[in-house]
C-alpha atoms as one frame of an Amber mdcrd trajectory, in Angstrom:
protein
  17.804  10.775  31.887  15.852   8.434  34.145  12.513   7.299  32.785   9.818
   6.785  35.388   7.963   3.808  33.945   4.377   3.246  34.970   3.063  -0.203
  33.959   0.061  -0.216  31.653   0.614   3.224  30.184   1.277   2.735  26.517
   2.899   6.112  26.007   5.544   5.536  28.658   6.041   1.953  27.487   6.894
   3.127  23.974   9.244   5.781  25.289  11.011   3.421  27.656  11.479   0.716
  25.022  12.647   3.034  22.280  14.953   5.024  24.533  15.304   7.822  22.013
  14.272  10.872  24.018  16.591  13.844  23.664  18.426  12.236  20.754  20.135
  14.890  18.576  19.112  14.897  14.932  21.655  15.597  12.258  19.640  15.802
   9.055  16.967  18.002   7.539  17.567  21.208   9.472  16.633  23.420   6.548
  19.334  25.993   7.432  23.069  25.668   8.089  23.886  24.266  11.516  26.186
  25.460  14.278  27.232  24.411  17.737  25.151  26.390  20.253  28.135  28.209
  21.781  29.208  29.409  18.324  25.985  31.457  18.111  25.837  32.592  21.723
  23.678  29.825  23.172  24.401  27.449  26.041  24.315  23.744  25.164  23.681
  22.888  28.788  20.789  25.316  29.112  19.223  24.184  25.833  18.711  20.748
  27.385  15.980  22.334  29.488  13.832  22.310  26.352  13.825  18.530  26.191
  13.272  18.355  29.952  10.186  20.541  29.495   8.830  18.340  26.714   9.712
  15.078  28.474   7.812  16.267  31.539   4.773  17.045  29.372   4.979  13.551
  27.874   5.228  11.979  31.344   2.142  13.960  32.366   0.259  12.724  29.280
  -0.130  16.296  28.054   1.390  15.517  24.631   2.605  12.402  22.839   5.714
  14.141  21.526   7.083  17.243  19.865   9.757  18.655  17.587  11.622  21.740
  18.836  13.988  23.931  16.841  16.102  26.927  17.821  18.057  28.986  15.297
  20.281  31.986  15.915  22.255  34.236  13.585  20.997  32.262  10.599  22.022
  28.825  11.847  20.165  25.962  13.535  21.742  25.352  16.938  19.146  22.989
  18.358  16.776  20.479  16.778  15.234  17.638  18.740  12.445  15.172  18.003
  11.110  13.958  21.340   8.475  11.346  22.091   6.007   9.724  19.717   4.418
  10.820  16.464   1.946   7.928  16.756   1.652   5.919  19.959  -0.510   3.074
  18.662   1.773   2.473  15.674   4.947   2.841  17.740   6.171   5.632  15.461
   8.653   8.056  17.036   8.941  11.733  16.256  11.536  12.500  13.578  13.190
  15.559  12.099  10.930  15.313   9.043   7.657  14.606  10.855   4.825  16.583
   9.288   2.484  18.687  11.427  -0.847  20.383  10.852   0.261  23.975  11.431
  -3.257  25.468  11.142  -3.016  29.216  11.880   0.720  29.235  11.217  -0.598
  29.265   7.620  -1.610  32.904   8.144   1.902  34.398   7.891   2.342  32.604
   4.544  -0.895  34.069   3.179   0.039  37.490   4.537   3.417  37.187   2.818
   1.673  36.333  -0.451  -0.591  39.370  -0.399   2.272  41.691   0.564   4.299
  40.394  -2.384   1.398  41.462  -4.604   1.163  44.768  -2.739   4.809  45.439
  -3.566   3.940  44.929  -7.245   1.507  47.855  -7.040  -1.789  45.994  -7.481
  -3.562  47.789  -4.620  -3.229  49.951  -1.519  -3.753  48.416   1.897  -6.415
  51.030   2.522  -8.423  49.948  -0.544 -11.832  48.361   0.122 -11.602  44.618
  -0.467 -14.839  44.911  -2.478 -12.746  46.378  -5.333 -11.607  42.800  -5.907
 -14.273  40.746  -4.132 -17.612  42.475  -4.866 -19.557  40.095  -2.630 -18.055
  41.858   0.381 -19.350  45.277  -0.634 -22.142  46.968   1.360 -21.406  45.112
   4.602 -23.789  45.055   7.540 -23.011  44.882  11.244 -25.006  43.039  13.902
 -26.266  45.706  16.299 -28.147  45.384  19.587 -31.700  46.670  19.061 -34.616
  46.428  21.565 -33.175  43.517  23.492 -32.209  41.626  20.356 -29.921  41.960
  17.364 -30.449  43.524  13.956 -28.180  43.734  10.904 -27.588  47.401  10.054
 -25.408  49.051   7.358 -21.834  49.804   8.403 -20.334  53.272   8.275 -17.416
  52.104   6.143 -16.228  49.147   4.101 -13.747  46.427   4.972 -10.268  47.320
   3.753  -7.409  44.973   2.953  -5.625  46.348   6.007  -8.615  45.493   8.202
  -8.387  41.900   7.005  -4.641  41.598   7.627  -4.959  43.017  11.159  -8.123
  41.099  12.161 -10.074  44.323  12.613 -12.571  43.553   9.830 -15.476  42.282
  11.922 -15.138  38.817  10.343 -14.866  36.189  13.084 -14.374  32.502  13.779
 -17.588  30.819  14.823 -15.954  28.796  17.615 -14.875  30.147  21.028 -17.897
  32.454  21.247 -17.398  34.931  24.088 -20.622  36.961  23.986 -24.272  36.762
  22.989 -23.463  38.738  19.839 -20.683  36.292  18.939 -22.986  33.319  19.500
 -25.670  34.924  17.328 -23.239  35.468  14.446 -21.774  31.984  14.895 -25.245
  30.525  14.347 -25.587  32.573  11.156 -22.178  31.338   9.982 -23.242  27.756
  10.612 -26.526  28.235   8.751 -24.647  29.755   5.802 -22.319  26.728   5.647
 -19.180  28.720   6.455 -16.109  26.589   7.180 -13.372  27.603   9.609 -10.906
  25.679   7.425 -10.170  23.042  10.069 -12.115  20.157   8.539 -13.125  18.615
   5.221 -14.704  21.397   3.148 -16.478  21.153  -0.172 -15.939  23.770  -2.868
 -13.290  26.473  -3.103 -12.363  29.567  -1.106 -14.275  31.780  -3.538 -17.361
  30.273  -1.906 -16.293  31.677   1.460 -16.468  35.288   0.263 -19.948  34.753
  -1.145 -21.157  33.219   2.107 -19.522  35.875   4.281 -21.233  38.533   2.189
 -24.594  37.126   3.281 -23.983  37.455   7.041 -23.340  40.533   9.198 -20.044
  41.572  10.733 -19.512  41.418  14.467 -18.460  45.065  14.678 -17.786  48.138
  12.576 -14.583  47.578  10.569 -11.522  49.084  12.212 -13.005  49.508  15.680
 -11.949  46.243  17.362  -9.445  43.413  17.133 -11.145  40.011  16.783  -9.300
  36.972  15.509 -11.172  35.251  12.713 -11.488  34.212   9.076 -10.037  37.454
   7.717  -6.874  35.807   6.365  -8.958  33.195   4.540 -10.507  36.148   2.698
  -6.987  37.443   2.027  -6.263  34.043   0.473  -9.102  34.593  -1.968  -7.758
  38.084  -2.674  -4.409  36.524  -3.619  -6.243  34.340  -6.133  -8.178  37.226
  -7.678  -5.151  39.500  -8.010  -2.666  36.852  -9.173  -4.922  34.753 -11.396
  -3.663  31.569  -9.670  -5.168  29.358  -7.024  -3.717  29.982  -3.590  -1.958
  26.616  -3.720  -0.369  27.497  -7.070   0.784  30.893  -5.812   2.296  29.398
  -2.692   4.168  26.747  -4.661   5.402  28.946  -7.516   6.121  32.169  -5.668
   7.024  31.057  -2.108   7.674  27.370  -1.456   9.610  26.701  -4.645  11.924
  29.716  -4.349  12.492  29.128  -0.605  13.034  25.383  -1.130  10.234  24.537
   1.291   9.625  21.071  -0.125   7.545  19.723   2.776   4.864  22.414   3.071
   1.508  21.667   1.409  -2.243  22.035   1.676  -2.893  18.364   0.928  -0.672
  15.316   1.210   0.205  12.614  -1.280  -0.378   9.104   0.011   3.361   8.549
   0.428   3.631  11.489   2.845   0.658  10.613   5.059   2.837   8.189   7.050
   5.029  11.143   8.123   2.066  13.091   9.556   1.938  13.115  13.355  -1.305
  11.949  14.945  -3.542  14.378  16.830  -4.254  13.599  20.491  -7.164  14.616
  22.702  -7.911  14.018  26.410  -9.200  10.514  27.076 -11.345  11.516  30.064
  -9.172   9.544  32.492  -6.263  11.943  32.843  -4.436  10.716  29.745  -4.631
  11.214  26.001  -5.944   9.191  23.077  -5.525   9.457  19.336  -8.187  11.408
  17.482  -9.824   9.354  14.745 -10.312  10.340  11.126 -13.947  11.409  11.443
 -14.595  15.156  11.839 -15.524  16.281  15.355 -18.478  18.620  15.917 -18.684
  20.391  19.248 -21.283  23.133  19.074 -20.044  25.619  16.477 -16.548  24.103
  16.455 -15.818  21.580  13.709 -12.336  20.146  13.302 -10.682  17.089  11.817
  -7.358  15.261  11.919  -7.802  13.856   8.407  -8.804  16.682   6.064  -5.258
  16.966   4.696  -5.562  13.499   3.147  -9.279  12.589   3.191 -11.870  14.733
   1.472 -12.374  17.024  -1.528  -8.844  18.566  -1.507 -10.123  21.669  -3.341
 -10.515  24.190  -0.508  -7.285  26.113   0.137  -7.717  27.727   3.544  -5.307
  30.653   3.798  -5.918  30.792   7.527  -5.542  27.172   8.600  -4.817  24.796
   5.733  -1.104  23.924   5.648   1.062  21.093   6.902   4.796  21.615   7.326
   7.947  20.569   9.160  10.182  22.485  11.534  12.967  22.470   8.948  10.733
  23.912   6.245   9.087  26.531   8.402  12.356  27.871   9.771  13.318  28.828
   6.221  10.207  31.009   5.992  10.976  32.650   9.326  14.633  33.191   8.478
  13.549  34.945   5.299  11.498  37.374   7.405  14.334  37.792   9.908  16.697
  38.594   7.018  14.416  41.383   5.841  12.733  39.445   3.033  15.711  37.540
   1.584  17.063  34.002   1.972  19.946  32.408   0.088  19.827  35.093  -2.605
  16.057  34.815  -3.092  14.250  38.044  -2.226  10.481  37.846  -1.683   9.976
  41.177   0.102  11.825  44.403   0.747  13.087  45.157   4.262  10.637  48.066
   4.495   7.688  45.742   3.843   8.885  43.267   6.460   9.196  46.147   8.905
   5.631  47.209   8.119   4.325  43.671   8.624   6.013  43.265  12.000   5.101
  46.542  13.691   1.893  47.522  15.472  -0.883  47.762  12.886  -3.868  48.160
  15.218  -3.078  51.444  16.985  -4.598  51.693  20.456  -6.284  48.312  20.142
  -4.490  45.275  21.544  -4.373  41.489  21.359  -3.685  41.360  25.119  -1.632
  43.520  27.504   1.691  44.412  25.893   0.807  42.660  22.621  -0.267  44.174
  19.320  -0.915  42.788  15.853   0.877  43.585  12.614   0.164  42.225   9.137
   0.215  38.499   9.795   1.818  38.303  13.240   1.233  39.181  16.867   3.906
  41.655  17.984   5.431  42.056  21.443   5.340  45.814  22.041   5.897  45.893
  25.814   7.584  42.736  27.183   7.107  43.937  30.761   3.342  44.183  30.404
   3.196  40.989  28.372   5.270  39.170  31.013   7.699  37.595  28.528  11.487
  37.737  27.996  11.208  38.694  24.310  12.756  41.858  22.957  10.363  44.640
  21.926   9.441  44.081  18.290   9.525  40.284  18.487   6.692  38.584  16.627
   5.019  35.214  16.907   1.958  33.093  16.258   0.662  29.568  16.792  -1.799
  27.015  15.525  -5.009  25.259  16.592  -3.327  21.858  16.960  -0.650  23.066
  19.432   2.117  24.668  17.384   4.012  27.926  17.932   6.884  30.009  16.571
   8.571  33.262  17.478  11.125  35.543  15.834  13.231  38.033  17.802  15.062
  40.391  15.411  17.118  42.020  18.185  18.547  38.673  19.276  18.522  37.190
  15.745  16.643  34.320  17.360  13.978  31.897  16.088  12.094  29.250  18.050
   9.657  26.654  16.687   7.580  24.203  18.746   5.447  21.607  16.944   3.121
  19.142  18.627  -0.375  17.808  17.854  -3.183  17.890  20.376  -6.514  19.576
  21.067  -7.338  21.443  23.216  -4.031  23.086  22.410  -1.287  24.114  24.782
  -2.064  21.884  27.734  -0.089  23.299  30.635   0.997  26.295  28.516   3.869
  24.246  27.108   4.090  26.470  24.009   4.588  29.605  26.093   6.996  27.881
  28.455   8.998  26.670  25.461   9.557  30.267  24.382  10.720  31.257  27.853
  13.085  28.298  28.092  14.667  29.205  24.748  15.545  32.673  26.022  17.291
  31.432  29.161  19.786  29.668  26.881  20.982  32.967  25.369  24.390  33.754
  26.928  25.960  36.145  24.404
């Protein structure tokens, strides 16, 4: 591959000197490996993934990325491309750690469904049975040119939380006057979105959410938000463990996910990729350790290693690697089992990965299950996925998808905000599919 070197641009200088772009990686895949053709993929066509990422690096959209493709239970493609830290001259590696943010949500959803299988509750139960602070909810209604908090017709159920139809929101990305009004109330109540250093524990979140109104009547709309953080607290109440303890004992330990954590030991911080933001001159720069406040949005690149380390955000708190996370996804693809360890039944996995929001939608052709967005109509969604494929991504520019019909998994991990410059995450998914030849 020819590198087009532009003098004075540190990113391209590092890449040109190191000369490691598109270098295959042999270790740490997390699953057995196979040659692409052995699992019905084209080696030649898979190289388009690195071309896509290299182009994004050349355009200063990202500093680097790790991409993984698995099919029929085996990793056929794993590449670390570009830089994990430009200033330090640190290249991406197979074991580079990434802030996966909302890719934490499927783990929390898995945890609560494991407890559901044990008979602790019904999905239709009000969450107030376990978290009383969320009983007697109110909804912010338009009244006489303003807003007023009025009693809801029904309570928030566990199913509402899992499907983001609870009326609980994120305070950033406000899209209406009502959203902005609730976001201000969230900020005044000290509610954290889980993306920055946070004092206290997630039990505090439920108490604070109980003091502010919902954005809409539970069950009537889909609105992405803090619902899965509440589910994380529900896991704690039902199991008697902290969310971190449950994850480690019941999920990460059994699945041998040794690189997935809420907070990092000092020895692992060096493996964490840096977060990049636009530099205002058409390039990117490294985000510092201090939290960033932009209106109602607060986020940080350092909360995984600097801060209280007591707040376990079930919606945004984890770091992981491609090799670790593919084991989680393969477990789902296998119907709840991996290497003889069964965490869920196939029927529960099927429930989690089908439409759970009825006539509501995430966007055209896309629904939401219990922890994942689901492709219901690929034609309307404009994607090559099979119907029933599921996916999600993270705030800092990460994405995965699982296609049960093709037995196919794709993972893209990078670190920048705003995320998905040039829609690289979506284009990654499309490029993976064009490599399927059998």
